[in-house]
C-alpha positions, 0 to 999 in steps of 0.5 A: 497489510494487518489492520490494528486490531489484528497487530494488537491481537496478534501480539497480545495473544503471542505474549498470553496476556489476556484482554482484561489483563492489558485493559489493567496495564493500559488503565482502559476496559476489556471491552475497549480492548476487544472493539480495537482487536474487532476492529469496531474502532481506529485506534491512534496511532500512539495509543497503538503504540501505547498497547503494543509497547504494554506488551512488550513490542514497537510499532515501525511505521515505514512506507515503500516506493508504489509500483505505479506500473510507469517505466520511469526508464522508458519516458526518459528515453523516450524524451530524449527523441526528437519530435519526428522520433517521436512521431515515428515511434508513435507510429511503428507503436500502432502498426504494431497494434494493428498487426497484433489487435487486428483493428484499423490504423487510420494515420494521417496526412504530414 
């Protein structure tokens, strides 16, 4: 993921616009544009959107579901098991771990 400064810098170079020219268009200073591009300051989303618009670009925001490593289908399947089936599955998994990792598995009396 690129920083706001990288986005602005890349867009400005793509359009062949100097920091000074962009600053004039935006009604700010060249040093303000430089600080943004060097990530010395973080512009608001609205400021970044406007600077990119002045360069002929649109800022688009979005989101994606984060992969948390949780298998929701497995969870749903496990929740469909009876308590006794869950215990059996847990014991079978413990045996699997014991066989493959060599660690002791302690069983509790039922």
